SELUM-695833 format. One line per field, with one value per residue (C-alpha): chain; residue in one letter; z, x negated, y; residue number from 1. Coordinates in nm, 4 decimals, padded with zeros to 6 digits. Layout:
unit = A:...
code = A:...
z = Z:...
x = X:...
y = Y:...
pos = NUM:...
***
This chain:
unit = A:A:A:A:A:A:A:A:A:A:A:A:A:A:A:A:A:A:A:A:A:A:A:A:A:A:A:A:A:A:A:A:A:A:A:A:A:A:A:A:A:A:A:A:A:A:A:A:A:A:A:A:A:A:A:A:A:A:A:A:A:A:A:A:A:A:A:A:A:A:A:A:A:A:A:A:A:A:A:A:A:A:A:A:A:A:A:A:A:A:A:A:A:A:A:A:A:A:A:A:A:A:A:A:A:A:A:A:A:A:A:A:A:A:A:A:A:A:A:A:A:A:A:A:A:A:A:A:A:A:A:A:A:A:A:A:A:A:A:A:A:A:A:A:A:A:A:A:A:A:A:A:A:A:A:A:A:A:A:A:A:A:A:A:A:A:A:A:A:A:A:A:A:A:A:A:A:A:A:A:A:A:A:A:A:A:A:A:A:A:A:A:A:A:A:A:A:A:A:A:A:A:A:A:A:A:A:A:A:A:A:A:A:A:A:A:A:A:A:A:A:A:A:A:A:A:A:A:A:A:A:A:A:A:A:A:A:A:A:A:A:A:A:A:A:A:A:A:A:A:A:A:A:A:A:A:A:A:A:A:A:A:A:A:A:A:A:A:A:A:A:A:A:A:A:A:A:A:A:A:A:A:A:A:A:A:A:A:A:A:A:A:A:A:A:A:A:A:A:A:A:A:A:A:A:A:A:A:A:A:A:A:A:A:A:A:A:A:A:A:A:A:A:A:A:A:A:A:A:A:A:A:A:A:A:A:A:A:A:A:A:A:A:A:A:A:A:A:A:A:A:A:A:A:A:A:A:A:A:A:A:A:A:A:A:A:A:A:A:A:A:A:A:A:A:A:A:A:A:A:A:A:A:A:A:A:A:A:A:A:A:A:A:A:A:A:A:A:A:A:A:A:A:A:A:A:A:A:A:A:A:A:A:A:A:A:A:A:A:A:A:A
code = M:K:H:Y:T:I:A:L:T:T:I:L:F:F:C:F:L:F:Y:A:N:G:Q:N:N:G:N:S:N:T:L:R:K:S:K:Y:P:K:S:K:L:I:K:T:F:E:W:T:G:E:P:Q:K:Y:Q:G:T:N:S:D:M:H:W:F:T:W:G:I:D:D:A:I:Y:I:A:D:D:D:G:K:N:F:Q:G:I:E:N:Y:A:H:I:L:K:I:T:G:T:P:P:N:H:K:V:E:T:V:T:D:F:E:N:Y:D:F:R:A:M:I:P:N:K:L:L:R:R:Y:V:N:G:I:L:A:V:D:S:I:L:Y:V:C:L:Y:D:Y:D:W:N:I:P:G:K:V:Y:N:Y:D:D:I:Y:K:R:I:K:E:Y:N:P:W:H:D:L:D:S:L:T:G:T:N:L:G:F:I:D:S:Y:S:K:N:A:G:I:A:G:I:I:K:S:K:D:M:G:K:T:W:E:N:I:P:G:S:H:T:P:Q:F:L:G:P:N:F:A:G:M:S:F:I:T:W:G:P:G:Y:T:N:V:P:K:E:F:G:D:Y:V:Y:G:I:S:N:N:G:S:W:E:T:G:D:H:V:Y:M:A:R:V:H:R:D:S:I:I:V:R:K:A:W:Q:F:F:N:G:M:K:L:N:K:P:Q:W:T:V:T:E:E:N:A:K:P:I:F:S:D:S:L:H:V:G:H:P:T:M:T:Y:N:K:N:L:K:R:Y:I:L:T:I:Y:S:D:T:V:P:H:K:E:N:A:S:I:Q:E:R:N:Q:W:D:F:G:S:E:L:Q:L:Y:E:S:A:T:P:F:G:P:W:S:I:F:Y:N:E:K:P:W:G:G:K:L:H:S:C:Y:L:G:Q:I:P:A:K:W:F:S:P:D:G:L:S:G:Y:M:M:F:A:G:D:Y:V:N:R:A:G:E:Y:Y:G:L:M:I:Q:P:F:K:I:V:L:N:K:N
z = 13.0904:13.4266:13.7601:14.0016:14.2837:14.1895:14.4932:14.4713:14.6005:14.3342:14.0605:14.1764:14.2168:13.8703:13.6530:13.7517:13.4671:13.2333:13.3315:13.2990:12.9394:12.8285:12.9381:12.6841:12.4131:12.4504:12.2995:11.9432:11.7795:11.4464:11.3039:11.1116:10.7417:10.7197:10.4520:10.4560:10.2540:10.4109:10.4717:10.1955:10.4320:10.7476:10.7193:11.0671:11.4356:11.7199:12.0994:12.2372:12.5861:12.8410:12.9362:13.2619:13.5212:13.7050:14.0640:14.2666:13.9707:13.9992:13.7212:13.3575:13.0124:13.0502:12.7860:12.7411:12.5961:12.5678:12.8015:12.7397:13.0336:12.8432:13.0683:12.9606:13.1343:13.1796:13.2413:13.3501:13.5137:13.8006:14.0970:14.2921:14.2324:14.5089:14.7882:14.7024:14.7095:14.5126:14.2248:13.8813:13.7509:13.8133:13.6451:13.6444:13.5361:13.3595:13.3512:13.1796:12.9171:12.9945:13.1226:13.3311:13.3927:13.6953:13.7593:14.0317:14.0877:13.9968:14.1200:14.2043:14.1601:14.5360:14.5402:14.2056:14.1637:13.8284:13.8662:14.0978:13.8181:13.5804:13.4296:13.4902:13.2422:13.2745:13.2136:13.3554:13.3623:13.3277:13.1984:12.8567:12.6058:12.7618:12.5587:12.6369:12.4490:12.5377:12.9365:12.9573:12.9794:12.8850:12.9747:12.8113:13.0395:12.8698:12.9149:12.8618:12.7925:13.0546:12.9141:12.7270:12.5938:12.7164:13.0200:13.3430:13.6359:13.8575:13.7079:14.0445:14.1736:13.8754:13.8609:14.2248:14.1441:13.8554:14.0646:14.3078:14.2507:14.3499:14.2249:14.2892:14.6286:14.7479:14.4221:14.3401:14.0954:13.8010:13.8548:13.9041:13.5719:13.3841:13.5447:13.4444:13.0753:13.0741:13.2534:13.0436:12.7196:12.7981:12.4905:12.3850:12.4814:12.4250:12.5533:12.8524:12.8510:12.8359:13.1459:13.1779:13.3893:13.3876:13.6489:13.4827:13.6356:14.0073:13.9902:13.7084:13.5437:13.3089:13.4727:13.3199:13.5325:13.5376:13.2862:13.0611:12.7060:12.5684:12.4076:12.1372:12.0470:12.0632:11.7507:11.9360:12.2952:12.2963:12.2132:12.2094:12.0532:11.8053:11.9555:11.7507:12.0151:12.3601:12.4332:12.0944:11.9071:11.5806:11.4281:11.0502:10.8577:10.6579:10.9782:11.0797:11.4307:11.4981:11.7384:11.6035:11.7939:11.7007:11.8530:11.7596:11.7557:11.9379:12.2561:12.4410:12.2994:12.0071:11.7208:11.3368:11.2517:11.3722:11.3279:11.3417:11.4561:11.4889:11.6595:11.6779:11.9386:12.0973:12.1000:12.2426:12.4911:12.2431:12.0972:11.7870:11.6972:11.6285:11.2717:11.1662:10.8916:10.5900:10.3430:10.0976:09.7709:09.5444:09.8005:10.0638:10.3797:10.3909:10.7169:10.8224:11.1173:11.1592:11.3549:11.2206:10.8657:10.9724:10.7699:10.9045:10.8369:10.9087:10.9314:11.0389:11.1369:11.4977:11.5618:11.6570:12.0274:12.1416:11.8876:11.9450:11.6756:11.6942:11.4362:11.3893:11.2542:11.1423:10.9162:10.8313:10.9176:11.1298:11.3332:11.4193:11.7150:11.7225:11.9595:12.0235:12.2053:12.0010:12.0776:11.9804:12.2345:12.1112:12.2627:12.1067:12.2295:12.2954:12.6257:12.4689:12.3165:12.6351:12.8358:12.6206:12.6538:12.8152:12.7893:12.4910:12.2882:11.9577:11.8496:11.5089:11.3986:11.0782:10.9093:10.6738:10.5201:10.6486:10.9584:10.7159:10.5481:10.3369:10.5841:10.5679:10.8381:10.9628:11.2897:11.4354:11.7677:11.8817:12.1710:12.2724:12.6065:12.5603:12.7289:13.0761:12.9935:12.8149:12.7099:12.5776:12.4741:12.3247:12.2832:12.1648:12.3022:12.0303:12.3052:12.3533:11.9816:11.9407:11.7307:11.4111:11.4783:11.4795:11.8445:12.1349:12.3911:12.3796:12.6691:12.7666:13.0221:13.0853:13.3002:13.4461:13.5127:13.4438:13.3987:13.6000:13.7165:13.6854:13.3848:13.5912:13.6009:13.3817:13.1623:12.9113:12.6516:12.4242:12.0474:11.7465:11.3629:11.0891:10.7439:10.3965:10.1817:09.8921
x = -13.5960:-13.5259:-13.3699:-13.5581:-13.3894:-13.0172:-12.8742:-12.7638:-12.4246:-12.3773:-12.4847:-12.2557:-11.9662:-12.0035:-12.1590:-12.0381:-11.7839:-12.0633:-12.2742:-11.9867:-11.9202:-12.2768:-12.4290:-12.2200:-12.2325:-12.5358:-12.8012:-12.8430:-13.0918:-12.9713:-13.2287:-13.1013:-13.2502:-13.4957:-13.4890:-13.8646:-14.0894:-14.2507:-14.6200:-14.8559:-15.1527:-15.0273:-14.8913:-14.7889:-14.8057:-14.7901:-14.8125:-15.0804:-14.9777:-14.6921:-14.6212:-14.7903:-14.7084:-14.9689:-14.8880:-14.8119:-14.6601:-14.3114:-14.2352:-14.1551:-14.2272:-14.5979:-14.6825:-15.0727:-15.3832:-15.7542:-15.9638:-16.3058:-16.4279:-16.3106:-16.0288:-15.6569:-15.4583:-15.0732:-14.7575:-14.4916:-14.1376:-13.9471:-14.0098:-14.3284:-14.6674:-14.8993:-14.6615:-14.6948:-14.4114:-14.1144:-14.0822:-13.9720:-14.3227:-14.6747:-15.0199:-15.2023:-15.5644:-15.6526:-16.0099:-16.1451:-15.9779:-15.7022:-15.6895:-15.9789:-15.8490:-15.7861:-15.4883:-15.4961:-15.2625:-15.4273:-15.1275:-14.7587:-14.7032:-14.6189:-14.7089:-14.4878:-14.1253:-14.0583:-13.6866:-13.6714:-13.7674:-13.4733:-13.2667:-12.8909:-12.8218:-12.7315:-13.0749:-13.2514:-13.6192:-13.9175:-14.2769:-14.3563:-14.6410:-14.9792:-15.2772:-15.6638:-15.8439:-16.2120:-16.2076:-15.8438:-15.5350:-15.1908:-14.8383:-14.5014:-14.2060:-13.9178:-13.5484:-13.2425:-12.9022:-12.6465:-12.3850:-12.1809:-11.8407:-11.5558:-11.7194:-11.5377:-11.7417:-11.7731:-12.0394:-12.1740:-12.2087:-12.3966:-12.6306:-12.7171:-12.7691:-12.9913:-13.2378:-13.2571:-13.4633:-13.1762:-12.8464:-12.6477:-12.4778:-12.1384:-11.9768:-11.6117:-11.5108:-11.4642:-11.7851:-11.9838:-11.8275:-11.9199:-12.2438:-12.3449:-12.2678:-12.4461:-12.7514:-12.7669:-12.7061:-12.9883:-12.9387:-13.2493:-13.2546:-13.6194:-13.9413:-13.9368:-14.3228:-14.6450:-14.8520:-15.2465:-15.4952:-15.8729:-15.9510:-15.8424:-15.5024:-15.5465:-15.4063:-15.1749:-15.1090:-14.8630:-14.5625:-14.2431:-14.0348:-13.6358:-13.6525:-13.9164:-13.7956:-13.7529:-14.0865:-13.9429:-13.6022:-13.4387:-13.5837:-13.9234:-13.8110:-13.9544:-14.3057:-14.6050:-14.9450:-15.1665:-15.4972:-15.7982:-16.0776:-16.1488:-16.0835:-15.9293:-16.2635:-16.3124:-16.0318:-16.0613:-16.1842:-15.8674:-15.6841:-15.8832:-15.8814:-15.5188:-15.3526:-15.0413:-14.7152:-14.4310:-14.0663:-13.7350:-13.4033:-13.0815:-13.1495:-13.3997:-13.2877:-13.1147:-13.1899:-13.1976:-13.5448:-13.9106:-14.0469:-14.3962:-14.5557:-14.9047:-15.0776:-15.4614:-15.6573:-15.7129:-15.3800:-15.1554:-14.9669:-14.9032:-14.5483:-14.5941:-14.9173:-14.7010:-14.6182:-14.3775:-14.3925:-14.2010:-14.2419:-14.5202:-14.6269:-14.8813:-14.9679:-15.0495:-14.8506:-14.6519:-14.6074:-14.3378:-14.3376:-13.9774:-13.8799:-13.5364:-13.7049:-13.8864:-13.8372:-13.8695:-14.1590:-13.9345:-13.5716:-13.3592:-13.0077:-12.8918:-13.2234:-13.4961:-13.5735:-13.8848:-14.1645:-14.5256:-14.8116:-15.1609:-15.4639:-15.6234:-15.9533:-16.0733:-15.7526:-15.7378:-15.3780:-15.1330:-14.9253:-14.5732:-14.4010:-14.0216:-13.7697:-13.4078:-13.1071:-12.9280:-12.6103:-12.6488:-12.6035:-12.3449:-12.1514:-11.8370:-11.9241:-11.6167:-11.5809:-11.6683:-11.9763:-12.0885:-12.0553:-12.3216:-12.5623:-12.9101:-12.8614:-13.0793:-13.3345:-13.5148:-13.8705:-14.0057:-14.3464:-14.4601:-14.7914:-14.9026:-15.2274:-15.1341:-14.9188:-14.6657:-14.5844:-14.4801:-14.4122:-14.4067:-14.2578:-14.4596:-14.2857:-13.9194:-13.8248:-13.4508:-13.3940:-13.7240:-13.7947:-13.5341:-13.2211:-13.3398:-13.5298:-13.4764:-13.7989:-13.8765:-14.1340:-14.4056:-14.7431:-15.0829:-15.3816:-15.6476:-15.9135:-15.7653:-15.7946:-16.0767:-16.3777:-16.2244:-15.8676:-15.6907:-15.6066:-15.5138:-15.2640:-14.9305:-14.8068:-14.4449:-14.1866:-13.8549:-13.5504:-13.4409:-13.0923:-12.8819:-13.1659:-13.3760:-13.6183:-13.9587:-14.0702:-14.0010:-14.3702:-14.6641:-14.6592:-14.8956:-14.8806:-15.1751:-15.1325:-15.3080:-15.2598:-15.2939:-15.3869:-15.2549:-15.5353:-15.6331
y = 08.6639:08.6895:08.6660:08.4448:08.6252:08.5838:08.4209:08.0402:08.1182:08.3868:08.1264:07.8845:08.1288:08.2918:08.0333:07.6771:07.7034:07.8171:07.5118:07.2650:07.3686:07.4398:07.1206:06.9482:07.2003:07.4263:07.1880:07.0499:06.8437:06.9722:07.2043:07.5276:07.5606:07.8322:08.0928:08.1181:07.8519:07.5616:07.6500:07.5112:07.5555:07.3892:07.0298:07.0059:07.1306:06.8887:06.9120:06.7050:06.6945:06.7708:07.1593:07.2378:07.5084:07.6960:07.6303:07.9382:08.1295:08.2074:08.4813:08.4921:08.6550:08.6701:08.9376:08.8801:09.0902:08.9952:09.2026:09.3522:09.1225:08.8226:08.7542:08.7173:08.9845:08.9223:09.1719:08.9476:08.9902:08.9097:08.6606:08.6364:08.4800:08.3229:08.4140:08.7806:09.0119:08.9722:09.2443:09.2808:09.3603:09.2031:09.1878:08.8544:08.7813:08.4422:08.3446:08.0368:07.8220:07.5630:07.3359:07.4679:07.8267:08.0147:08.2837:08.5418:08.8293:09.1942:09.3791:09.3432:09.7225:09.7437:10.1186:10.1855:10.1868:10.2257:10.1799:10.4821:10.7033:10.5758:10.8649:10.8939:10.6211:10.2454:10.1021:09.7945:09.8495:09.6024:09.5576:09.4184:09.4697:09.4854:09.6052:09.6149:09.8693:09.8767:09.8973:10.0525:09.8624:09.9970:09.8401:09.9459:09.9979:09.9023:09.9249:09.6925:09.8783:09.7970:09.9940:09.7538:09.8679:09.6911:09.5592:09.6988:09.8243:10.1349:10.3524:10.4678:10.0995:09.9689:10.2797:10.2209:09.8339:09.8857:10.0516:09.7443:09.4472:09.2306:09.3691:09.0409:09.1193:09.2022:09.1524:09.1220:08.8778:09.1080:09.3118:08.9762:08.8323:09.1495:09.2087:08.8277:08.9067:09.2259:09.0819:08.7824:08.9725:09.2382:09.4540:09.6474:10.0130:10.0967:10.1831:10.4315:10.5160:10.3494:10.3373:10.3473:10.2026:10.2842:10.0244:09.6995:09.7013:09.8115:10.1786:10.3363:10.6763:10.8253:10.6994:10.8136:11.0345:11.0538:11.3475:11.2012:11.1573:10.7989:10.6838:10.4415:10.3513:09.9954:09.8551:09.8456:09.7779:09.4157:09.5405:09.2952:09.3654:09.1878:09.1198:09.0202:09.0232:09.1094:09.4946:09.5247:09.4477:09.2346:09.4141:09.3666:09.6822:09.7126:09.8083:10.0714:10.2355:10.1492:09.9161:09.7351:09.6116:09.4343:09.3969:09.2638:09.4499:09.3483:09.1694:08.9734:08.6389:08.7427:08.9871:09.0106:09.1672:09.2115:09.5711:09.6823:10.0119:10.1367:10.4110:10.5138:10.3445:10.6972:10.8203:10.5268:10.7330:11.0278:10.9850:11.1805:10.9829:10.6725:10.5425:10.2715:09.9996:10.1110:09.8389:09.7333:09.9344:09.7864:09.5141:09.8036:09.8731:10.2023:10.3983:10.6784:10.8792:10.8363:10.5713:10.5357:10.4674:10.1478:09.8267:09.4945:09.2574:08.9581:08.8808:08.5923:08.6991:08.6305:08.4313:08.6477:08.6807:08.8949:08.7900:08.7692:08.7684:08.6132:08.6049:08.2555:08.3978:08.0370:07.9710:08.3527:08.3459:08.5466:08.3059:08.4644:08.2997:08.3320:08.1985:08.2502:08.1257:07.8436:08.0375:08.4003:08.6596:08.9118:09.1937:09.0417:08.6915:08.4749:08.3049:07.9713:08.1256:08.3012:07.9899:07.8194:08.0941:08.0104:07.6193:07.5776:07.7780:07.7391:07.7903:07.8547:07.9203:08.1134:08.1964:08.4594:08.5853:08.9221:09.0609:09.2032:08.8696:08.7049:08.4442:08.0710:07.8278:07.5477:07.4382:07.4237:07.2769:07.2714:07.2390:07.3931:07.2180:06.9325:06.8869:06.9952:07.3095:07.6461:07.7890:08.1497:08.3835:08.1774:08.3062:08.1820:08.3705:08.3998:08.3096:07.9707:07.8273:07.5844:07.6910:07.5295:07.6927:07.3503:07.3295:07.5603:07.6412:07.8081:07.9957:08.0439:08.1004:07.9102:07.8229:08.1475:08.0311:07.7200:07.4709:07.2325:07.5222:07.3646:07.5873:07.9141:08.0262:08.0629:07.7555:07.6303:07.3261:07.2224:07.1571:07.0744:07.1738:06.9759:07.1174:06.9915:06.8480:07.0556
pos = 1:2:3:4:5:6:7:8:9:10:11:12:13:14:15:16:17:18:19:20:21:22:23:24:25:26:27:28:29:30:31:32:33:34:35:36:37:38:39:40:41:42:43:44:45:46:47:48:49:50:51:52:53:54:55:56:57:58:59:60:61:62:63:64:65:66:67:68:69:70:71:72:73:74:75:76:77:78:79:80:81:82:83:84:85:86:87:88:89:90:91:92:93:94:95:96:97:98:99:100:101:102:103:104:105:106:107:108:109:110:111:112:113:114:115:116:117:118:119:120:121:122:123:124:125:126:127:128:129:130:131:132:133:134:135:136:137:138:139:140:141:142:143:144:145:146:147:148:149:150:151:152:153:154:155:156:157:158:159:160:161:162:163:164:165:166:167:168:169:170:171:172:173:174:175:176:177:178:179:180:181:182:183:184:185:186:187:188:189:190:191:192:193:194:195:196:197:198:199:200:201:202:203:204:205:206:207:208:209:210:211:212:213:214:215:216:217:218:219:220:221:222:223:224:225:226:227:228:229:230:231:232:233:234:235:236:237:238:239:240:241:242:243:244:245:246:247:248:249:250:251:252:253:254:255:256:257:258:259:260:261:262:263:264:265:266:267:268:269:270:271:272:273:274:275:276:277:278:279:280:281:282:283:284:285:286:287:288:289:290:291:292:293:294:295:296:297:298:299:300:301:302:303:304:305:306:307:308:309:310:311:312:313:314:315:316:317:318:319:320:321:322:323:324:325:326:327:328:329:330:331:332:333:334:335:336:337:338:339:340:341:342:343:344:345:346:347:348:349:350:351:352:353:354:355:356:357:358:359:360:361:362:363:364:365:366:367:368:369:370:371:372:373:374:375:376:377:378:379:380:381:382:383:384:385:386:387:388:389:390:391:392:393:394:395:396:397:398:399:400:401:402:403:404:405:406:407:408:409:410:411:412:413:414:415:416:417:418:419:420:421:422
***
């Protein structure tokens, strides 16, 4: 994810050795063999143009939803857009369809400091999953866990730094090395709370305070929401009046599973209203109110970064987009493994007739972005599918550290899908 504001001198001081080792070892053209069967529906997925950055954007992650006004709304992290203020959270609005789209800032959250309200724990706070229901926008505030056993630091010093936008200053070598590991690892901590806007993103309420209980745990930290139509319209009847979100466990670029949660569209900010996928019985999804009893809808050990899901109504298929670092982020990573983090990523695309699976793979790219770039958090807005569902645009982010840098912003790339003949 991440840190547009890390000083160049800090990167050079703490990461030069990482770069030297990683550029030789961090990328591989050898694709892993998937445990999932090859899709019988989709024959090929092909890029039909080069990646394009929307000029003026310099942020990452770009979680999206489809607004009731037919615009795409983005919650993104870090950096700054269109010469606005540098911050760890922004809301963007996209009108039109690529390549004829327009991007503008709704808010840089300049009047809100979510990190000032962090409890007395080592947590690093950002925004992620954004959701439009009718004319209301919701955004998750999520935390990474910066309390990693075995990493030496002064608690008071790190606690002060986690509340700052840029913690990368006045670092001794040991603190800098450990902070670099903790930040790049970015272990899931959970959802702190869900904020709410009644004016399409200009002002926000329901902001968690320093004593607000955690809303959702680490298996639901990387939340993104399935979106069928604008303002959460066109939801198939079998899904009722619920909204559905998915997350990986583990860390931002490495996990083992994808979990699913749901909540009634009128009770999104009510914690006790949430339910968690608990498996299938007689071809029907089962739900539990106990978060710890959730069962995954997808698994791929050490290769599940923050996932996203889109419904292609013309193909009647759910598209699950999975990315991960080619070298897994682990707490017990060796120096050699750590030195290769963030130099290459992997993209995998899966399809299913239901959002619960079973899944079939139809595309795998490694390294995603080639030898010069590391891409992450691929998303396919349903609005951007062609009428036949056979082409569209993927949105993604990239190059937060150790790479060429051209992909740090709101990126799009056109694609086409070729179906197998019956």
